[in-house]
Structures are given as C-alpha cells and as structure tokens.
C-alpha positions as CSV (number, residue, x, y, z in Angstrom):
1,M,60.2,-56.6,-152.8
2,S,57.9,-53.9,-154.1
3,S,55.2,-56.5,-154.9
4,I,55.4,-57.8,-151.3
5,K,55.2,-54.3,-150.0
6,K,52.1,-53.8,-151.9
7,L,50.6,-57.0,-150.6
8,A,51.5,-56.1,-147.1
9,G,49.9,-52.7,-147.5
10,Q,46.7,-54.1,-149.0
11,T,46.6,-56.8,-146.3
12,M,46.5,-54.1,-143.7
13,W,43.7,-52.3,-145.4
14,Y,41.7,-55.4,-145.9
15,G,42.7,-56.5,-142.5
16,L,41.5,-53.3,-140.7
17,P,37.8,-54.1,-141.3
18,T,38.4,-57.8,-140.6
19,I,40.2,-57.1,-137.4
20,G,37.6,-54.6,-136.5
21,S,34.7,-56.9,-137.1
22,R,36.3,-59.8,-135.3
23,F,37.4,-57.6,-132.4
24,L,33.9,-56.2,-132.0
25,G,32.6,-59.7,-132.5
26,Y,34.8,-60.8,-129.6
27,I,33.3,-58.0,-127.5
28,L,29.8,-59.2,-128.4
29,N,30.7,-62.8,-127.8
30,F,32.4,-62.1,-124.5
31,S,29.4,-60.0,-123.5
32,L,27.2,-63.0,-124.2
33,S,29.3,-65.0,-121.7
34,F,28.6,-62.3,-119.1
35,I,24.8,-62.4,-119.8
36,Y,24.0,-66.0,-120.8
37,K,25.2,-69.4,-119.5
38,A,26.9,-71.7,-121.9
39,V,23.7,-73.8,-122.5
40,D,21.9,-70.6,-123.6
41,T,24.4,-69.8,-126.4
42,A,24.3,-73.2,-128.0
43,D,21.5,-72.3,-130.5
44,L,23.3,-69.3,-131.7
45,T,26.5,-71.4,-132.1
46,Q,24.6,-73.8,-134.4
47,I,23.0,-71.0,-136.4
48,Y,26.4,-69.4,-137.1
49,A,27.8,-72.9,-138.0
50,I,25.2,-73.1,-140.8
51,V,26.0,-69.7,-142.2
52,P,29.3,-70.6,-144.0
53,F,27.7,-73.5,-145.7
54,L,24.9,-71.3,-147.1
55,N,27.4,-68.6,-148.1
56,I,29.2,-71.2,-150.3
57,L,26.0,-72.5,-151.8
58,F,24.7,-69.0,-152.6
59,T,28.0,-67.7,-154.0
60,Y,29.3,-70.9,-155.7
61,G,32.8,-69.7,-156.2
62,V,32.0,-66.6,-158.3
63,E,34.4,-64.4,-156.2
64,T,37.6,-66.5,-157.0
65,S,36.3,-67.1,-160.6
66,Y,36.0,-63.3,-161.1
67,F,39.7,-62.8,-160.1
68,R,40.7,-65.6,-162.4
69,F,38.7,-64.6,-165.5
70,V,39.1,-60.8,-165.2
71,Q,42.8,-61.4,-166.2
72,D,41.9,-62.2,-169.9
73,H,38.2,-61.4,-170.4
74,D,36.2,-58.2,-170.7
75,K,35.8,-56.9,-167.2
76,N,32.4,-55.4,-167.6
77,K,31.0,-58.4,-169.5
78,L,32.2,-60.7,-166.8
79,Y,30.9,-58.5,-164.0
80,N,27.5,-58.3,-165.6
81,T,27.2,-62.0,-166.4
82,L,28.1,-63.1,-162.9
83,N,25.8,-60.6,-161.3
84,V,22.9,-61.8,-163.3
85,S,23.7,-65.4,-162.4
86,V,24.0,-64.6,-158.7
87,L,20.8,-62.5,-158.7
88,F,18.7,-65.3,-160.1
89,S,20.2,-68.1,-158.0
90,T,19.9,-66.0,-154.9
91,I,16.1,-65.6,-155.5
92,L,15.7,-69.3,-156.0
93,F,17.8,-70.4,-153.0
94,S,16.3,-67.9,-150.7
95,I,12.7,-69.1,-151.5
96,L,13.8,-72.7,-150.8
97,L,15.4,-71.7,-147.6
98,L,12.3,-69.8,-146.4
99,L,10.1,-72.8,-147.2
100,C,12.4,-75.0,-145.2
101,A,12.7,-72.7,-142.1
102,Q,10.6,-74.9,-139.8
103,T,12.3,-78.1,-141.0
104,L,15.7,-76.6,-140.3
105,A,14.6,-75.4,-136.9
106,D,13.4,-78.9,-136.0
107,A,16.6,-80.6,-137.3
108,T,18.8,-78.3,-135.2
109,A,16.7,-78.8,-132.0
110,M,15.3,-75.3,-132.2
111,P,11.6,-76.0,-133.1
112,A,10.4,-72.9,-131.2
113,H,12.5,-70.6,-133.3
114,P,11.9,-70.9,-137.1
115,E,12.2,-67.1,-137.2
116,Y,15.9,-67.5,-136.7
117,F,16.1,-69.1,-140.1
118,T,14.0,-66.3,-141.7
119,W,16.4,-63.7,-140.4
120,L,19.3,-65.9,-141.4
121,T,17.9,-66.0,-145.0
122,G,17.9,-62.2,-145.1
123,I,21.5,-62.1,-143.9
124,I,22.7,-64.6,-146.5
125,V,20.8,-62.8,-149.4
126,L,22.3,-59.4,-148.6
127,D,25.8,-60.8,-148.1
128,T,25.6,-62.8,-151.3
129,L,24.5,-59.7,-153.4
130,A,27.4,-57.8,-151.9
131,T,30.0,-60.5,-152.9
132,L,30.8,-59.3,-156.4
133,P,30.8,-55.6,-155.6
134,F,33.3,-56.3,-152.9
135,A,35.4,-58.5,-155.3
136,K,35.3,-55.6,-157.8
137,L,36.8,-53.3,-155.2
138,R,39.5,-55.8,-154.3
139,Q,40.4,-56.5,-157.9
140,E,40.6,-52.8,-158.7
141,G,42.9,-52.2,-155.7
142,R,40.5,-50.0,-153.7
143,P,41.0,-51.2,-150.2
144,K,40.0,-47.9,-148.5
145,K,36.4,-48.1,-149.7
146,Y,36.3,-51.8,-148.9
147,A,37.4,-51.0,-145.4
148,F,34.9,-48.2,-145.0
149,V,31.9,-50.2,-146.1
150,R,32.9,-53.2,-144.0
151,V,33.4,-51.2,-140.9
152,A,30.2,-49.2,-141.3
153,G,28.2,-52.4,-141.5
154,I,30.0,-53.8,-138.5
155,V,29.4,-50.7,-136.3
156,V,25.7,-50.8,-137.1
157,N,25.6,-54.5,-136.2
158,V,27.3,-53.9,-132.9
159,V,25.2,-50.9,-131.9
160,I,21.9,-52.8,-132.6
161,V,23.1,-55.8,-130.6
162,V,24.4,-53.8,-127.7
163,F,21.3,-51.7,-127.5
164,F,18.7,-54.5,-127.6
165,I,20.7,-57.2,-125.6
166,G,22.7,-55.0,-123.2
167,I,20.7,-51.7,-122.7
168,C,17.0,-52.4,-123.3
169,P,16.7,-55.1,-120.6
170,Q,18.1,-52.6,-118.0
171,I,15.7,-49.8,-119.2
172,A,12.8,-52.3,-119.1
173,K,13.5,-52.9,-115.4
174,K,13.7,-49.2,-114.5
175,E,11.3,-47.5,-117.0
176,P,9.0,-50.1,-118.6
177,G,7.1,-47.4,-120.4
178,S,10.1,-45.7,-122.0
179,L,9.8,-44.8,-125.7
180,L,13.2,-46.4,-126.2
181,L,11.5,-49.7,-125.8
182,I,9.1,-49.2,-128.7
183,F,10.8,-51.8,-130.9
184,Y,12.0,-54.0,-128.0
185,D,10.5,-57.4,-127.4
186,P,12.1,-59.3,-124.5
187,K,10.9,-62.6,-126.0
188,I,13.4,-62.3,-128.8
189,G,16.3,-62.3,-126.4
190,I,19.5,-63.6,-127.9
191,G,17.8,-63.4,-131.3
192,Y,18.7,-59.8,-131.5
193,Y,22.2,-61.0,-132.3
194,L,20.8,-62.2,-135.6
195,I,18.7,-59.0,-136.1
196,G,21.8,-56.8,-135.6
197,N,23.6,-58.9,-138.2
198,L,20.7,-58.5,-140.6
199,I,20.6,-54.7,-140.3
200,G,24.4,-54.5,-140.5
201,S,24.3,-56.5,-143.8
202,A,21.6,-54.2,-145.2
203,V,23.7,-51.1,-144.5
204,T,26.7,-52.8,-146.1
205,F,24.7,-53.6,-149.2
206,L,23.3,-50.1,-149.5
207,L,26.8,-48.5,-149.2
208,L,27.8,-50.5,-152.3
209,W,25.2,-48.7,-154.5
210,K,27.8,-47.3,-156.9
211,E,29.1,-50.8,-157.6
212,W,25.5,-51.9,-158.2
213,I,24.5,-49.1,-160.6
214,S,27.6,-49.9,-162.7
215,F,26.0,-53.4,-163.3
216,H,24.0,-53.8,-166.5
217,F,21.5,-56.6,-167.1
218,S,23.4,-58.5,-169.8
219,F,24.3,-62.1,-169.8
220,D,27.0,-64.0,-171.9
221,K,26.0,-67.6,-171.9
222,E,29.3,-69.0,-173.2
223,L,31.4,-67.0,-170.7
224,W,29.1,-68.2,-167.9
225,K,29.6,-71.8,-168.9
226,K,33.4,-71.3,-168.8
227,V,33.3,-69.7,-165.4
228,M,31.0,-72.4,-164.0
229,H,33.3,-75.1,-165.3
230,Y,36.1,-73.4,-163.4
231,A,34.0,-72.7,-160.3
232,Y,32.2,-75.9,-159.5
233,P,35.3,-77.6,-158.0
234,L,35.6,-74.5,-155.7
235,I,32.1,-75.2,-154.4
236,I,33.4,-78.7,-153.3
237,V,36.5,-77.1,-151.9
238,G,34.4,-74.6,-149.9
239,M,31.9,-77.1,-148.7
240,G,34.6,-79.5,-147.6
241,G,36.4,-76.6,-145.8
242,M,33.3,-75.7,-143.9
243,I,32.8,-79.3,-142.9
244,N,36.3,-79.3,-141.5
245,E,35.7,-76.0,-139.7
246,M,32.0,-76.2,-138.6
247,L,30.9,-79.8,-138.5
248,S,31.9,-80.3,-134.9
249,R,29.5,-77.6,-133.7
250,L,26.6,-78.9,-135.9
251,V,26.9,-82.6,-134.9
252,Y,28.1,-82.2,-131.3
253,Q,24.7,-82.7,-129.7
254,H,23.9,-85.6,-131.9
255,V,27.1,-87.5,-131.4
256,A,27.9,-86.8,-127.7
257,T,26.7,-89.7,-125.5
258,I,25.6,-87.5,-122.7
259,P,22.2,-85.9,-121.7
260,P,20.9,-83.2,-124.1
261,A,21.2,-80.4,-121.6
262,E,24.8,-81.3,-120.8
263,A,25.6,-81.6,-124.6
264,K,24.2,-78.0,-125.0
265,R,26.3,-76.8,-122.1
266,Q,29.5,-78.4,-123.5
267,L,28.7,-77.0,-127.0
268,G,28.5,-73.5,-125.5
269,I,31.9,-73.9,-123.8
270,F,33.4,-75.4,-126.9
271,A,32.2,-72.4,-129.0
272,A,33.4,-69.8,-126.5
273,N,37.0,-71.3,-126.5
274,Y,37.0,-71.8,-130.2
275,R,36.6,-68.1,-130.7
276,L,39.9,-67.5,-129.0
277,A,41.7,-69.7,-131.5
278,V,39.9,-67.7,-134.3
279,L,42.3,-64.8,-133.6
280,I,44.7,-66.6,-136.0
281,T,41.9,-67.1,-138.5
282,I,41.3,-63.3,-138.4
283,F,44.8,-62.8,-139.8
284,I,44.4,-65.6,-142.3
285,Q,41.1,-64.0,-143.6
286,M,42.6,-60.5,-143.9
287,F,45.6,-62.0,-145.7
288,R,43.4,-64.0,-148.1
289,M,41.4,-60.8,-149.0
290,A,44.6,-59.2,-150.4
291,A,46.4,-62.4,-151.5
292,E,43.9,-64.0,-153.8
293,P,43.8,-61.1,-156.4
294,F,47.6,-60.5,-155.7
295,F,48.5,-64.1,-156.6
296,F,46.5,-64.0,-159.9
297,N,48.0,-60.6,-160.8
298,Q,51.5,-61.8,-160.1
299,S,51.1,-65.1,-162.0
300,K,52.5,-63.7,-165.3
301,D,55.6,-62.2,-163.7
302,G,58.8,-64.1,-164.3
303,N,59.7,-64.1,-160.6
304,A,56.2,-65.1,-159.5
305,K,57.3,-68.4,-157.8
306,K,60.0,-66.7,-155.8
307,T,57.5,-64.1,-154.7
308,Y,55.0,-66.8,-153.6
309,A,57.8,-68.5,-151.5
310,R,58.7,-65.2,-149.8
311,V,55.1,-64.5,-149.0
312,M,54.8,-67.9,-147.4
313,K,57.8,-67.3,-145.2
314,F,56.5,-64.0,-143.9
315,F,53.1,-65.5,-143.5
316,V,54.4,-68.4,-141.3
317,I,56.4,-66.0,-139.2
318,A,53.3,-63.9,-138.6
319,C,51.3,-67.0,-137.7
320,C,54.0,-68.1,-135.2
321,F,53.8,-64.8,-133.4
322,M,50.0,-65.0,-133.3
323,F,50.1,-68.6,-131.9
324,L,52.6,-67.5,-129.2
325,F,50.5,-64.5,-128.3
326,I,47.5,-66.8,-127.8
327,G,49.3,-69.6,-126.2
328,L,51.6,-67.7,-123.9
329,F,48.8,-65.3,-122.6
330,L,46.2,-68.1,-122.3
331,D,45.8,-67.4,-118.6
332,V,44.9,-63.8,-119.3
333,F,42.3,-64.9,-121.9
334,K,40.9,-67.4,-119.3
335,E,40.5,-64.6,-116.7
336,I,38.5,-62.5,-119.2
337,L,36.4,-65.4,-120.4
338,T,35.4,-66.5,-116.9
339,I,34.6,-63.2,-115.3
340,K,31.0,-64.2,-114.7
341,F,30.6,-67.9,-115.5
342,K,33.5,-70.1,-114.5
343,E,32.3,-73.0,-116.6
344,Y,33.7,-71.4,-119.8
345,G,37.2,-71.9,-118.4
346,E,36.8,-75.7,-118.5
347,G,37.7,-75.8,-122.2
348,I,40.6,-73.4,-122.3
349,H,43.1,-76.3,-122.9
350,I,41.7,-76.8,-126.4
351,V,42.7,-73.3,-127.5
352,P,46.4,-74.0,-128.4
353,I,45.3,-77.2,-130.3
354,L,42.8,-75.2,-132.4
355,A,45.3,-72.3,-132.8
356,M,48.0,-74.5,-134.3
357,G,45.4,-76.2,-136.5
358,S,44.5,-72.7,-137.7
359,V,48.2,-72.1,-138.6
360,F,48.1,-75.3,-140.7
361,L,44.9,-74.1,-142.4
362,G,46.6,-70.8,-143.2
363,I,49.6,-72.5,-144.7
364,Y,47.2,-74.7,-146.7
365,Y,45.5,-71.6,-148.1
366,N,48.9,-70.3,-149.2
367,L,49.8,-73.6,-150.8
368,S,46.5,-73.7,-152.7
369,V,47.8,-71.2,-155.2
370,W,49.2,-74.0,-157.3
371,Y,45.9,-75.6,-158.2
372,K,44.1,-72.2,-158.7
373,L,46.7,-70.9,-161.1
374,T,47.0,-74.2,-163.1
375,N,43.2,-74.6,-163.4
376,K,43.5,-77.9,-161.4
377,N,40.7,-77.1,-158.9
378,L,39.6,-80.7,-158.9
379,Y,42.8,-81.5,-157.0
380,G,41.8,-78.9,-154.4
381,A,38.4,-80.4,-154.2
382,G,39.9,-83.9,-153.7
383,I,42.1,-82.7,-150.9
384,T,39.2,-80.9,-149.2
385,I,36.9,-83.9,-149.5
386,A,39.5,-86.2,-148.1
387,G,39.9,-83.7,-145.2
388,A,36.2,-83.6,-144.7
389,V,35.9,-87.4,-144.6
390,L,38.7,-87.4,-142.0
391,T,36.9,-84.7,-140.0
392,V,33.6,-86.6,-140.0
393,L,35.2,-89.9,-139.0
394,L,37.4,-88.4,-136.2
395,N,34.5,-86.4,-134.7
396,I,32.2,-89.4,-134.7
397,W,35.0,-91.5,-133.1
398,W,36.5,-88.9,-130.6
399,I,33.6,-86.8,-129.4
400,P,31.9,-89.7,-127.5
401,K,35.3,-90.6,-126.0
402,F,36.9,-87.2,-125.3
403,G,34.1,-84.6,-125.8
404,Y,35.2,-81.2,-127.3
405,T,38.8,-82.1,-126.7
406,G,38.5,-84.9,-129.2
407,S,36.8,-82.5,-131.6
408,A,39.7,-80.1,-131.3
409,W,42.2,-82.8,-132.1
410,A,40.1,-83.8,-135.1
411,T,40.3,-80.3,-136.4
412,F,44.1,-80.2,-135.8
413,S,44.6,-83.6,-137.6
414,C,42.5,-82.6,-140.6
415,Y,44.3,-79.3,-141.3
416,A,47.7,-81.0,-140.8
417,F,46.7,-83.7,-143.4
418,M,45.4,-81.1,-145.9
419,M,48.6,-79.0,-145.5
420,V,51.0,-81.8,-146.1
421,T,49.0,-83.3,-149.0
422,S,48.7,-80.0,-150.8
423,Y,52.4,-79.3,-150.4
424,L,53.4,-82.7,-151.8
425,L,51.0,-82.5,-154.8
426,G,51.8,-78.8,-155.4
427,Q,55.6,-79.5,-155.6
428,K,54.8,-82.0,-158.4
429,M,52.4,-79.9,-160.4
430,Y,53.7,-76.3,-159.8
431,P,56.9,-76.4,-157.8
432,I,57.6,-73.3,-155.7
433,P,60.9,-72.9,-153.9
434,Y,59.6,-72.7,-150.4
435,V,62.3,-72.5,-147.7
436,K,60.9,-75.7,-146.2
437,K,63.6,-76.3,-143.5
438,K,63.4,-72.8,-142.2
439,L,59.6,-72.8,-142.0
440,I,59.6,-76.1,-140.2
441,A,62.2,-74.8,-137.8
442,Y,60.1,-71.7,-137.0
443,L,57.0,-73.9,-136.3
444,V,59.0,-76.3,-134.1
445,L,60.6,-73.5,-132.1
446,T,57.2,-71.9,-131.6
447,T,55.9,-75.2,-130.2
448,L,58.9,-75.6,-127.9
449,I,58.5,-72.1,-126.5
450,F,54.9,-72.8,-125.7
451,F,55.7,-76.0,-123.9
452,L,58.6,-74.3,-122.1
453,H,56.1,-71.7,-120.7
454,K,53.7,-74.5,-119.7
455,G,56.5,-76.3,-117.9
456,M,57.5,-73.1,-116.0
457,L,54.0,-72.7,-114.8
458,L,54.0,-76.2,-113.4
459,V,56.8,-75.0,-111.1
460,F,55.2,-71.6,-110.2
461,D,51.6,-71.1,-111.2
462,N,50.9,-67.4,-110.8
463,I,49.2,-65.1,-113.2
464,Y,51.8,-62.3,-112.9
465,F,54.6,-64.8,-113.3
466,S,52.8,-66.2,-116.3
467,V,52.4,-62.8,-118.0
468,A,56.0,-61.8,-117.2
469,T,57.5,-65.0,-118.6
470,A,55.2,-64.8,-121.6
471,I,56.5,-61.3,-122.5
472,L,60.1,-62.4,-122.1
473,L,59.6,-65.5,-124.3
474,L,57.7,-63.7,-127.0
475,G,60.4,-61.0,-127.0
476,A,63.1,-63.7,-127.3
477,F,61.4,-65.2,-130.3
478,G,61.1,-61.8,-131.9
479,W,64.8,-61.1,-131.3
480,F,65.7,-64.5,-132.8
481,V,63.5,-64.0,-135.9
482,G,64.8,-60.4,-136.3
483,N,68.4,-61.6,-136.4
484,V,67.7,-64.5,-138.8
485,E,65.7,-62.4,-141.2
486,R,67.6,-59.1,-140.7
487,K,68.4,-58.7,-144.4
488,E,64.8,-59.2,-145.4
489,F,63.5,-56.8,-142.8
490,Q,66.0,-54.1,-143.8
491,Q,64.1,-53.8,-147.1
492,F,60.7,-53.1,-145.4
493,P,59.5,-49.5,-145.1
494,V,59.3,-48.0,-141.6
495,V,60.5,-51.1,-139.7
496,G,63.5,-51.5,-142.0
497,R,65.5,-48.8,-140.2
498,F,65.5,-50.8,-137.0
499,F,67.4,-53.6,-138.7
500,K,70.2,-51.5,-140.4
501,P,73.7,-52.6,-139.4
502,P,75.6,-50.1,-137.2
503,V,77.7,-47.6,-139.2
504,A,81.4,-48.5,-139.1
505,G,83.3,-46.5,-136.5
506,T,80.4,-45.7,-134.3
507,V,80.1,-46.9,-130.7
508,S,77.1,-49.1,-130.1
C-alpha cells in the first residue's frame, strides 16, 4: 500500500498544476464564449489541434525513453545525450515550420494569419526544450518544483490573455490614449491567446534554468541509437493518439457537407463542448505524470503486477466519479456555457459520449504498461495505428451524416476498440491480475445512474430538481463504492479513519 500512497501523493502534486492550468484554461475558454461567437473561435480550435502533433514530432518519445533507460544507464550521460539530440532536432524542425507558415495558414483556411504559425513555432520550441528538464524533475521525485514552474507559466499566460483580450478593448473605448495600450493592437484580437501562451512558455523555460545548467554538451552515439530504437514506435503511438483525439477538429470543415460559414460555426460549438469532456482528461494527464516513472520504478518489485492491478481499480473508480460529476451536472455546465451565446448549448448532448470515451482512453493508458515494460512498443504502435484508421474512417463516414455528434461517437468507438485490444494482447504478453468483473460492474453502474438521471428529467425537467437528484445519485454511488472497497480505503491516510468499523460495544 505504501507504493500506492506514494503514487497518490505524487499524482496530487503533479495534478495541482495540471488542474490549475486546465481550470484557468476553462476560464479563458468560457470567457471566449462570452466575447466571441462560435464561428470566430474556429481558427483557434484548429491551431490548438495542430499543437499536439508538433509536440510529438519535436519530442519524439524522449520523455518516456528517459524514464525507461535511466533505470540501467548513467543518468547524466543519458540526460546530456538526449538534450543534445533534442536541441539540434528542435532547431531543424523549427526552421522548417517557419518556412511553411504561409502554406500551413492556407491549408487550414487561415491565409490572412501566417503569424499564428510563427507564434506557434515559438511555443513548440520552448515547450520542447523544457521536456527533459521536466522529466528529470519527475524521475527524481521533485513534484513541488514541477508544480511551481508549471503554475508560474500558467499564471503568466492567463494574465497576458485576460489583459489583452478582456481589459485592453475596454480601456481603448474609454481612454484610447492610455499608456496601458502601448503594446496593444486591436487587429491581433483572438491572436493574443497564442501570444499569452508563448510568453507563459518562455517563463516556464526560464524557471528551469538549474536543470539546464546541469546539462553538458556531450553525446554518446551508441546510447542514442539504443534510445531511438526504443523511442520510434512511441512516435507512432503518439501520432496515432493525436489523430484519434484531434483529427475531427482538423478535418471537420473539409468533410462536413455544409456551407463553410456553418461548418466553422459547428466546429466552434463542437470545440466548446469537447472542453467539458476534457475534465476527465485532466485527471488522466495528472495521473500519467506520476504513473509513468512510477510504473518503471516498480517494475523490478516482486509484487509489481498486483500493484498495477490495484492502481487500475482506484483509477477506474476515480474516472467513474468524474464521469458522473460531468454527466449528472450537465444542465449546470450548459447554463454556464450559454450565458451569452445560446448556440453553444446545441452540442451539449455530445459531452457524455466524449466523457466516457475519455474514461476508455484513461484505461488504455493504464493498460499500456505491458508493452512499455516488455519493450514491445511496436504492439502499442499497431494498436494506435488501428485506432487512428478507425477514427479517420468513422469521421469521414459519420460527420457528413450526423455532424459533430457523429464525430463524438467516432471518438468513443476508437477508444473502446483500443482499450479492449490492449487488454486482450496485454493479458497474453504480460498478464496482470486486474479485477475485471468489478471494473466492468463499476462502469455499467455508472452508466445506469447517468441514464436514470436522464429519465427522471424527462418526467420533471427543472434545473433545481436536476441538481438535487444529481447530488443524491452521486452520493449514493459514493456510499456504494465506499462499502464495497471499505477494507481498501481503511488503509489510506486521512480518509481511512472514516472507513474504520465501529468499536465493539459502542452505540452507533
């Protein structure tokens, strides 16, 4: 249990900046829905759909590779070698990206804004150069500094965006000659979202200076070859994963058989509702930050497989609670999302579909431990490629028929396929004693509770009734899980005392 306690603690520390960034990101995104119509946010949606692909290209699996090879290689030699590799490749890729800025702007229907891709290049370069310093902090178990650096960059990002998008336009109306407007250009508009991100990434990079000065310009060619042999399937895994997650937003305007202006509007609505489902992805991301080095560090322990199985159980329970929080309080989220522009509420029905898809994705990430620990990354690449092909085909088929609803179901289907396939292969290659029946029961019960709530609202559709019944149903699920897992929870710090059996002879 001590290893799981450590994982839980580090998950919280890595999660704090992740939750903070996403929470502040939600504030920014919701503020955009108060300022801009759906059609006006489509360009930003496409830009941020490209970012993950570039991140994978620029980092090419060095982070996971670092965690893998630091177990049995000289830490400093590995760190130096990978940093030299990343530095040179980043220079090369960024030059190519800058040369293609106008071409990318034309391809994404943004010919008037090639500067978006110039700013995007700066963001990618800075984030890439921060990858290994952050990995070093995680591998050394230093989550507090990790959290501080992440949060600092986020805060700067938010302040810049709020100032230039939220405050400066108001100052310009009242005092057009104000000194506060010296760096403000109203023509940039929503582009300040990217500028804020760029400055935030620069601050993050600068705060990692101690990790950078510990880097020496030395390169071990043989070690680099070994690492790249391990890493290249991870690039395929990463690219396939991003196709599954981001493709719909990149191809929507090209696949939808509707006028371009309506396609942009629908893409804006789709993106706004997708962000609600990302609440689960926040938890998955914070969990992965702690779990990836944890899994490698535990791999030599005799009880490693039992530990992985228990981690999966607690992870699924947490995801079930998050799904119910999103699904049962969907009416509340809709009220917030549609404060100014009602059109955003049109797509609220896709949120539970995407949220459950995110649960499947999280389970898949947990299952992926088998091919990473056994050096069978090509299997992971194969699963991801198959999922990517499925995503492409379903989006091409379903978007023209069902719009963004079809795209949501494509995402759901892809992640379900990847989860099941990884489980079946993993149990053959590296069997882990997951409590399969219990996990399936939790997922089924969660789904039934969601539909029960939906059915109750068909009888009496009122926001207060919706919230009251949501609280009761969420509490009932918590009570049920607490009783089933009582012995497990008794061993946890802080919360364990709430699950202790009553002392014999006392009146309860």
